[in-house]
C-alpha positions as CSV (number, residue, x, y, z in Angstrom):
1,M,32.6,-22.1,36.4
2,D,32.8,-21.7,40.2
3,Q,34.1,-18.2,39.9
4,S,31.3,-17.1,37.6
5,Q,28.7,-18.6,39.8
6,T,30.3,-16.8,42.8
7,S,30.3,-13.5,41.0
8,G,26.7,-14.1,39.9
9,R,25.7,-14.5,43.6
10,Q,27.5,-11.4,44.8
11,P,24.6,-9.0,44.2
12,F,22.4,-11.1,46.5
13,L,24.9,-11.1,49.3
14,V,24.8,-7.3,49.7
15,G,23.4,-6.2,53.1
16,S,20.0,-4.6,53.4
17,G,21.6,-1.3,54.6
18,H,23.7,-1.1,51.5
19,L,20.7,-1.9,49.3
20,F,18.7,0.9,51.0
21,A,21.6,3.3,50.5
22,D,21.7,2.5,46.7
23,N,17.9,3.0,46.4
24,L,18.2,6.3,48.2
25,K,20.9,7.4,45.8
26,G,18.8,6.4,42.9
27,F,15.8,8.2,44.3
28,I,17.7,11.4,44.9
29,L,19.2,11.3,41.4
30,A,15.8,10.6,39.8
31,V,14.2,13.5,41.6
32,A,17.1,15.8,40.6
33,S,16.8,14.6,37.1
34,S,13.1,15.4,36.9
35,A,13.8,18.9,38.3
36,F,16.5,19.6,35.7
37,I,14.5,18.2,32.8
38,G,11.3,20.0,33.8
39,A,13.2,23.3,34.2
40,S,15.0,22.8,30.8
41,F,11.6,22.8,29.0
42,I,11.0,26.3,30.3
43,V,14.5,27.7,29.7
44,K,14.6,26.3,26.2
45,K,11.2,27.8,25.3
46,Q,12.4,31.2,26.6
47,G,15.3,30.9,24.2
48,L,13.0,29.7,21.4
49,K,10.8,32.7,21.9
50,R,13.7,35.2,21.8
51,A,15.0,33.5,18.6
52,G,11.5,33.7,17.1
53,A,11.3,37.4,17.9
54,S,14.4,38.2,15.8
55,G,14.1,35.6,13.0
56,S,12.4,32.4,11.8
57,R,10.8,30.3,14.5
58,A,11.8,26.7,15.1
59,G,8.3,25.7,14.4
60,V,8.6,26.7,10.8
61,G,12.1,25.3,10.2
62,G,14.2,28.1,11.6
63,Y,17.5,27.4,13.5
64,G,18.1,30.8,15.0
65,Y,17.8,29.3,18.5
66,L,21.2,27.8,18.1
67,R,22.6,31.4,18.5
68,Q,20.6,32.0,21.7
69,P,22.6,31.4,24.9
70,L,19.4,30.8,26.9
71,W,18.6,27.9,24.6
72,W,22.0,26.4,25.2
73,I,21.5,26.8,29.0
74,G,18.3,24.9,28.7
75,M,20.0,22.2,26.6
76,I,22.8,21.8,29.1
77,T,20.2,21.6,31.9
78,M,18.5,18.8,30.0
79,I,21.7,17.0,29.4
80,V,22.5,17.2,33.2
81,G,19.1,15.8,33.9
82,E,19.4,12.9,31.5
83,I,22.8,12.0,32.9
84,A,21.4,12.0,36.4
85,N,18.6,9.8,35.2
86,F,21.0,7.4,33.5
87,V,23.1,7.1,36.6
88,A,20.0,6.6,38.8
89,Y,19.3,3.3,36.9
90,M,22.7,2.1,38.1
91,F,21.7,2.3,41.7
92,A,18.0,1.7,41.8
93,P,15.5,-0.5,39.9
94,A,13.5,0.9,37.0
95,V,10.3,0.4,39.0
96,L,11.5,3.1,41.3
97,V,13.3,5.5,38.9
98,T,10.9,5.6,35.9
99,P,7.7,6.7,37.7
100,L,9.7,9.6,39.2
101,G,10.1,11.0,35.7
102,A,6.5,12.3,36.0
103,L,7.8,14.9,38.4
104,S,9.3,16.8,35.5
105,I,5.7,17.4,34.3
106,I,4.8,19.0,37.6
107,V,8.0,21.1,37.6
108,S,7.5,22.4,34.0
109,A,3.8,23.1,34.6
110,I,4.5,25.1,37.7
111,L,7.3,27.1,36.1
112,A,5.3,27.6,32.9
113,H,2.5,29.1,35.0
114,F,4.7,31.6,36.8
115,I,7.4,32.3,34.1
116,L,5.8,31.8,30.7
117,K,2.3,32.8,31.9
118,E,0.9,29.8,30.2
119,R,-2.5,29.0,31.9
120,L,-3.3,25.4,32.6
121,Q,-7.1,25.0,33.0
122,R,-8.7,22.8,35.6
123,M,-9.5,20.0,33.1
124,G,-5.9,20.3,31.9
125,V,-4.8,19.6,35.5
126,L,-7.1,16.6,35.5
127,G,-5.6,15.4,32.2
128,C,-2.1,15.8,33.7
129,V,-3.0,13.8,36.7
130,L,-4.5,11.0,34.5
131,C,-1.3,10.9,32.5
132,I,0.8,10.6,35.6
133,V,-1.4,8.0,37.2
134,G,-1.7,5.9,34.0
135,S,2.0,6.0,33.2
136,T,2.8,5.0,36.8
137,V,0.5,2.1,36.7
138,I,2.1,0.9,33.5
139,V,5.6,1.2,34.9
140,L,4.7,-0.5,38.2
141,H,3.2,-3.5,36.4
142,A,5.7,-3.6,33.5
143,P,7.6,-6.9,33.3
144,A,11.1,-7.1,34.8
145,E,13.7,-7.1,32.2
146,R,16.8,-9.3,31.9
147,T,20.1,-7.5,32.2
148,P,22.5,-8.4,29.4
149,T,26.2,-8.9,30.3
150,S,27.7,-7.9,27.0
151,V,27.1,-5.8,23.9
152,E,27.0,-9.0,21.8
153,Q,24.0,-10.3,23.8
154,I,22.2,-7.0,23.2
155,W,23.0,-7.3,19.5
156,E,21.4,-10.7,19.4
157,L,18.3,-9.3,21.1
158,A,18.2,-6.3,18.7
159,T,18.4,-8.5,15.6
160,Q,15.6,-10.9,16.6
161,P,12.7,-10.9,14.1
162,A,10.2,-9.4,16.6
163,F,12.3,-6.3,17.4
164,L,13.4,-5.9,13.8
165,L,9.7,-5.7,12.9
166,Y,9.2,-3.1,15.7
167,T,12.2,-1.1,14.5
168,A,11.1,-1.2,10.9
169,S,7.6,-0.1,12.0
170,A,9.0,2.7,14.1
171,V,11.2,4.0,11.3
172,A,8.3,3.8,8.8
173,V,5.9,5.6,11.1
174,S,8.5,8.3,11.8
175,L,9.2,8.9,8.1
176,V,5.5,9.2,7.3
177,L,5.0,11.7,10.1
178,M,8.1,13.7,9.1
179,L,7.6,13.7,5.4
180,H,3.8,13.8,5.0
181,F,2.1,14.9,8.2
182,S,4.6,17.3,9.6
183,P,4.5,19.9,6.7
184,R,0.6,19.7,6.7
185,F,-0.5,19.3,10.3
186,G,2.6,19.9,12.4
187,Q,1.5,23.4,13.4
188,T,-2.0,22.4,14.4
189,N,-1.7,18.9,15.8
190,I,0.5,18.3,18.8
191,M,0.6,14.5,18.2
192,V,2.7,14.9,15.0
193,Y,5.9,16.4,16.5
194,L,5.6,14.5,19.8
195,G,4.8,11.3,17.9
196,I,8.1,11.5,16.1
197,C,9.9,12.3,19.4
198,S,8.3,9.4,21.2
199,V,8.7,6.7,18.5
200,I,12.3,7.7,17.9
201,G,12.9,8.0,21.6
202,S,12.0,4.4,22.2
203,L,14.8,3.4,19.8
204,T,17.1,5.9,21.5
205,V,16.6,4.2,24.9
206,M,17.4,0.8,23.6
207,S,20.7,2.0,21.9
208,I,21.6,4.1,24.9
209,K,21.2,1.1,27.2
210,A,23.6,-0.9,24.9
211,V,26.2,2.0,25.0
212,G,25.8,2.2,28.8
213,I,26.5,-1.5,29.2
214,A,29.5,-1.2,26.9
215,I,30.9,1.7,29.0
216,K,30.2,-0.1,32.3
217,L,31.9,-3.3,31.1
218,T,34.9,-1.3,29.8
219,I,35.3,0.4,33.2
220,E,35.2,-3.0,34.8
221,G,38.1,-4.1,32.6
222,I,36.2,-5.8,29.8
223,N,36.9,-3.6,26.8
224,Q,33.9,-3.3,24.4
225,A,35.4,-0.8,22.1
226,G,36.7,-3.5,19.8
227,Y,33.2,-4.7,18.9
228,F,31.5,-3.1,15.9
229,Q,28.2,-3.4,17.6
230,T,29.2,-0.8,20.2
231,W,29.8,1.8,17.5
232,V,26.6,0.9,15.6
233,F,24.5,1.4,18.8
234,A,26.4,4.7,19.4
235,T,25.7,5.9,15.9
236,V,22.0,5.0,16.2
237,A,21.8,6.7,19.6
238,I,23.4,10.0,18.3
239,S,21.2,10.1,15.2
240,C,18.0,9.4,17.2
241,I,18.9,12.1,19.8
242,I,19.4,14.7,17.1
243,I,16.0,13.9,15.5
244,Q,14.3,14.0,18.9
245,L,15.8,17.4,19.8
246,N,14.8,18.9,16.5
247,Y,11.1,17.9,16.7
248,L,11.0,18.6,20.4
249,N,12.1,22.1,19.7
250,K,9.4,22.5,17.2
251,A,6.8,21.2,19.6
252,L,7.9,23.5,22.4
253,D,8.0,26.5,20.0
254,T,4.5,25.7,18.6
255,F,2.4,24.4,21.5
256,N,1.8,25.2,25.2
257,T,4.6,23.8,27.4
258,A,2.1,22.6,30.0
259,V,0.6,20.3,27.4
260,V,3.9,19.3,25.6
261,S,5.5,17.9,28.8
262,P,2.8,15.4,30.0
263,V,1.9,14.2,26.5
264,Y,5.5,13.6,25.5
265,Y,6.1,11.9,28.8
266,A,3.1,9.6,28.5
267,M,3.8,8.6,24.8
268,F,7.5,8.2,25.4
269,T,6.9,6.0,28.5
270,I,4.4,3.7,26.7
271,L,6.5,3.2,23.6
272,T,9.7,2.7,25.6
273,I,8.1,0.0,27.8
274,L,6.7,-1.7,24.6
275,A,10.1,-1.6,22.9
276,S,11.9,-3.0,25.9
277,A,9.3,-5.7,26.4
278,I,9.7,-6.8,22.7
279,M,13.4,-6.7,22.7
280,F,13.9,-8.5,26.0
281,K,10.9,-10.9,25.6
282,D,9.6,-10.3,29.1
283,W,5.9,-10.3,28.3
284,S,5.7,-14.1,28.4
285,G,6.1,-14.2,32.1
286,Q,3.3,-11.7,32.8
287,S,0.3,-12.8,34.9
288,A,-3.3,-11.9,33.8
289,S,-3.6,-9.4,36.6
290,N,-0.5,-7.5,35.5
291,I,-1.6,-7.5,31.9
292,A,-5.0,-6.1,32.9
293,S,-3.4,-3.4,35.0
294,E,-1.2,-2.4,32.1
295,I,-4.2,-2.1,29.8
296,C,-6.0,0.0,32.4
297,G,-3.0,2.2,32.7
298,L,-2.8,2.6,28.9
299,I,-6.5,3.6,28.7
300,T,-5.9,6.1,31.6
301,V,-3.0,7.7,29.7
302,I,-4.9,7.9,26.5
303,S,-7.8,9.5,28.3
304,G,-5.5,12.0,30.0
305,T,-3.8,12.9,26.7
306,A,-7.2,13.5,25.1
307,V,-8.3,15.8,28.0
308,L,-5.0,17.7,27.8
309,H,-5.3,18.2,24.0
310,S,-8.9,19.3,24.2
311,T,-8.2,22.0,26.8
312,R,-5.1,23.4,25.1
313,E,-5.4,27.1,24.6
314,P,-5.2,28.1,21.0
315,D,-1.9,29.6,20.0
316,P,-1.7,32.7,17.8
317,P,-1.5,31.7,14.1
318,L,1.8,32.1,12.3
319,S,1.4,34.9,9.7
320,S,4.0,36.6,7.6
321,D,1.7,39.5,6.8
322,L,2.5,42.9,8.2
323,Y,-1.1,43.4,9.2
324,T,-3.1,40.7,11.0
325,P,-6.9,40.9,10.9
326,L,-8.5,41.8,14.3
327,S,-10.6,39.3,16.1
328,P,-14.4,39.7,15.5
329,K,-14.8,39.5,19.3
330,I,-12.9,42.7,19.9
331,F,-14.9,45.5,21.5
332,W,-14.3,48.7,19.7
333,H,-14.0,51.7,22.1
334,I,-15.3,54.7,20.2
335,Q,-16.0,58.2,21.1
336,G,-18.6,60.2,19.3
337,N,-20.8,63.2,20.1
338,G,-19.0,63.5,23.4
339,E,-20.1,60.1,24.6
340,L,-17.9,57.0,25.2
341,G,-19.5,53.7,24.1
342,K,-18.7,50.1,23.2
343,L,-19.7,48.4,20.0
344,R,-18.9,44.9,18.7
345,D,-17.3,44.5,15.4
346,D,-20.4,43.0,14.0
347,D,-22.7,45.8,15.2
348,L,-24.1,48.1,12.6
349,L,-23.2,51.8,13.0
350,S,-25.9,54.3,12.5
351,G,-25.5,56.7,9.6
352,E,-26.0,59.6,11.9
353,F,-23.3,58.4,14.3
354,V,-20.0,60.1,13.8
355,A,-17.2,58.3,15.6
356,V,-13.5,58.7,15.9
357,V,-11.5,55.6,16.9
358,R,-8.9,56.5,19.5
359,Q,-5.5,55.2,18.8
360,D,-4.5,54.8,22.5
361,Y,-6.9,51.8,22.8
362,F,-4.6,49.8,20.5
363,A,-1.4,50.7,22.2
């Protein structure tokens, strides 16, 4: 008993200098993680675009991107970022690490502007800022979670009725989105693909945390590999990650990267905080001011998401036809009777006007 109490007090006996050093390590890792993850969105989309140019696009169910080295470079970059983010939580508190994830939005938006030539309008910038501010407010006022000391403790938390209800709801919503809404509205509504990624992602974080605790305890000498709960959490984590990557690829291949990144970040952050709060029962200790702040943050995020979605530039429609109809807004450059003029597609040509359409205007 005395030994366990002594070991329980050890973290509080660490000097302030060591604590600052740990926070600094966590801060650097979190910033590096955001840079890698933000850049991975751009690199992966470049690979998706190359794959789509030579075969079926990921947005319509193609998997040609798996043969693109550029996509794998983006995937490795994302994995490095996620590992750095995971390690950052070992050194610094979540209240420091989680808000820094918003930096990935800024990185991807800047790189998309210069590399992918994806324009983000001024109102889109405002929506991006609203998402960042709202998500930061939610994270800063989120309840402090209790840290389990074994996989068995997490299993008890994961099998409590409240979290089982959340898990069942998350699975049901994901199945409805995947089976019903995705085939019908996936190509036109960004919330379908990212909704699947975010809902499944909240379950991914919970299972990844369980696996992380098992690894940490095993390194410390308390082997957790003999518990079946460890392998259940690992299986759930791998399955959820595969689903996330599949639909995130579809979202990146279909919609503007500058919109995908902040919307995905905002939804993922909200649902992860909600799942963590339900699983660890931390909402009971919240004050009225903190709850009000979280509600305001949620409203801010929803507003930012709506602004971003409303300012999204329309993407070219997917068509398998060899010839695609020209836009009615195109100015036809025509040359007739020695004069060069411009007529709209909906203008009526005079019967006496003889025109020859010059092919070099369509080159």
